[in-house]
C-alpha positions as CSV (number, residue, x, y, z in Angstrom):
1,M,-38.0,18.3,26.6
2,E,-36.2,15.2,27.9
3,L,-33.3,13.4,26.3
4,Y,-32.5,9.8,27.1
5,H,-29.4,7.9,26.1
6,H,-29.2,4.2,26.7
7,G,-25.9,3.6,25.0
8,I,-25.2,1.0,22.3
9,K,-26.2,-2.6,22.8
10,G,-23.1,-4.5,24.2
11,Q,-21.2,-1.3,25.0
12,K,-19.2,-1.3,28.2
13,W,-18.6,2.2,29.6
14,G,-14.9,3.0,30.0
15,V,-13.7,0.1,27.7
16,R,-11.8,1.3,24.7
17,R,-11.5,-1.1,21.9
18,Y,-8.9,0.7,19.9
19,Q,-6.8,2.5,22.5
20,N,-4.7,1.4,25.4
21,S,-4.9,3.3,28.7
22,D,-1.7,5.1,27.9
23,G,-3.2,6.5,24.7
24,S,-1.4,4.2,22.3
25,L,-3.4,2.2,19.8
26,T,-4.1,-1.5,20.2
27,Q,-3.4,-3.8,17.3
28,E,-7.0,-3.6,16.3
29,G,-6.8,0.2,16.5
30,I,-3.7,0.1,14.2
31,Y,-5.5,-2.0,11.6
32,R,-8.6,0.3,11.9
33,R,-6.5,3.4,11.4
34,R,-4.8,1.9,8.3
35,A,-8.2,1.0,6.8
36,I,-9.5,4.5,7.5
37,N,-6.5,6.2,6.0
38,A,-6.5,4.0,2.9
39,A,-10.3,4.7,2.5
40,K,-9.6,8.4,2.3
41,T,-7.7,8.0,-1.0
42,K,-9.5,4.8,-2.3
43,K,-11.6,6.8,-4.8
44,D,-8.4,8.2,-6.3
45,V,-6.6,4.9,-6.5
46,D,-9.7,3.2,-8.0
47,R,-9.9,5.8,-10.7
48,I,-6.3,4.8,-11.8
49,W,-7.2,1.1,-11.3
50,Q,-10.1,1.4,-13.7
51,A,-7.8,2.9,-16.4
52,M,-5.4,0.0,-16.2
53,S,-5.5,-3.0,-18.6
54,E,-6.8,-6.4,-17.6
55,E,-3.3,-7.7,-17.9
56,D,-1.9,-5.0,-15.6
57,K,-4.6,-5.8,-13.0
58,K,-3.7,-9.5,-13.1
59,R,-0.1,-8.6,-12.6
60,M,-1.0,-6.6,-9.5
61,G,-2.3,-9.9,-8.1
62,N,-6.0,-9.1,-8.2
63,D,-7.9,-12.4,-8.5
64,D,-10.7,-10.6,-10.4
65,P,-9.1,-8.3,-13.0
66,T,-12.5,-7.0,-14.0
67,S,-12.8,-5.6,-10.5
68,K,-13.5,-1.9,-10.3
69,E,-11.4,-1.4,-7.2
70,F,-7.8,-2.0,-6.2
71,L,-8.3,-3.0,-2.6
72,S,-11.4,-3.7,-0.6
73,L,-11.9,-1.6,2.5
74,N,-10.9,-4.5,4.7
75,E,-7.7,-5.0,2.7
76,G,-6.9,-1.4,3.4
77,E,-5.7,-2.4,6.9
78,Y,-2.6,-3.8,5.2
79,V,-1.6,-0.4,3.7
80,V,1.0,1.2,5.9
81,K,1.7,4.2,3.7
82,R,0.1,5.4,0.5
83,I,1.6,8.1,-1.7
84,L,-0.4,9.6,-4.6
85,D,0.9,11.5,-7.6
86,K,-1.5,13.9,-9.3
87,D,-1.5,15.9,-12.5
88,G,-3.3,19.0,-11.2
89,D,-6.3,17.5,-9.4
90,I,-6.3,14.2,-11.3
91,P,-4.7,11.2,-9.5
92,V,-2.4,9.5,-12.0
93,A,-0.2,7.2,-10.0
94,W,-0.1,5.6,-6.5
95,L,2.3,3.7,-4.3
96,D,1.3,1.5,-1.4
97,I,3.7,0.1,1.2
98,M,1.9,-2.8,2.7
99,T,2.4,-5.4,5.4
100,T,3.1,-9.0,4.5
101,T,2.8,-12.3,6.3
102,K,6.5,-12.4,7.0
103,P,7.4,-10.4,10.2
104,G,9.7,-7.5,9.6
105,H,8.9,-7.3,5.9
106,L,6.9,-4.7,4.0
107,T,6.2,-4.7,0.3
108,V,5.6,-2.1,-2.5
109,A,2.7,-2.0,-4.9
110,V,2.7,0.8,-7.5
111,G,0.3,1.6,-10.3
112,T,0.2,4.3,-13.0
113,D,-2.6,5.4,-15.3
114,P,-1.5,4.1,-18.8
115,K,-1.8,7.7,-20.2
116,Y,0.8,8.9,-17.8
117,R,3.4,6.2,-18.1
118,D,7.0,6.8,-19.3
119,Q,7.1,10.1,-17.5
120,G,9.1,9.0,-14.4
121,R,6.1,9.0,-12.1
122,A,6.5,5.5,-10.8
123,S,10.3,6.0,-10.2
124,K,9.6,9.1,-8.2
125,L,6.9,7.4,-6.1
126,V,9.1,4.3,-5.4
127,K,12.0,6.6,-4.4
128,Q,9.7,8.5,-2.1
129,G,8.4,5.3,-0.6
130,K,11.9,3.9,0.0
131,D,12.9,7.2,1.7
132,W,9.8,7.0,3.8
133,F,10.6,3.4,4.7
134,D,14.1,4.4,5.8
135,K,12.7,7.0,8.2
136,N,9.7,5.0,9.5
137,A,10.5,1.3,9.4
138,H,11.2,1.2,13.1
139,K,7.6,2.1,13.8
140,Y,6.6,-1.2,12.1
141,N,9.5,-3.3,13.4
142,A,10.5,-3.7,9.7
143,T,13.9,-4.2,8.3
144,Y,13.1,-5.2,4.7
145,L,11.2,-3.6,1.9
146,G,10.4,-5.8,-1.1
147,Y,9.6,-4.9,-4.7
148,G,8.4,-7.6,-7.1
149,A,8.2,-7.1,-10.9
150,Y,7.3,-9.5,-13.6
151,A,10.5,-10.8,-15.2
152,D,9.4,-9.6,-18.6
153,N,8.4,-6.1,-17.4
154,T,11.6,-4.2,-18.1
155,A,10.2,-0.9,-17.2
156,S,9.1,-2.0,-13.7
157,R,12.5,-3.6,-13.1
158,K,14.3,-0.4,-14.1
159,V,12.0,1.5,-11.6
160,A,13.3,-0.7,-8.8
161,E,16.9,-0.4,-9.8
162,R,16.7,3.4,-10.2
163,A,15.2,3.7,-6.7
164,G,18.2,1.7,-5.2
165,F,16.6,-1.7,-4.7
166,Q,19.0,-4.6,-5.0
167,Y,18.1,-7.6,-7.3
168,E,17.8,-10.8,-5.3
169,A,18.5,-13.7,-7.6
170,D,17.8,-16.3,-4.8
171,K,14.2,-15.0,-4.4
172,S,13.6,-14.5,-8.2
173,S,12.2,-16.9,-10.7
174,N,11.6,-17.0,-14.4
175,K,8.3,-15.3,-13.7
176,W,9.2,-12.8,-11.0
177,S,12.2,-10.5,-10.5
178,V,12.5,-9.7,-6.8
179,Y,14.2,-6.6,-5.5
180,G,14.8,-5.7,-1.9
181,H,16.0,-3.0,0.4
182,N,17.4,-3.6,3.9
183,I,17.9,-1.3,6.7
């Protein structure tokens, strides 16, 4: 029996796409790791997403509120940290800390299954996310964590305030209430 291996077309031996020679990840490697990590919990987040109302989905910024998924796999590269809350084995709430186009800034996205609202789950996740940010922001050269809530969404605004985010009147509008946390 003979085994032949001819490699992969275009492959260059000894060239690492995702890792530097010192073992650290390249920028492409960092994005790839984020997408892989987000993909591991994507099914759980999508289950919560499907339970949310069309209005909630629009508020989360999804251009297609009938979508069956929160983030596409490629968008997962923007997720820096994901925290899930479960009731037994059932995922009921999630928090994503994501990169933004503004250097040094990260932002929060949080969602809760409507059946599990008003139980303090979002507040708990946002507090955990803020604590994680305080310990890990330096790894992402970040100094600011933002939290946006629709101005008429009193519950979401209270979540931000309970977690210690500061209201930012200069960034807010009649549609959005913006809260921030600086290191």
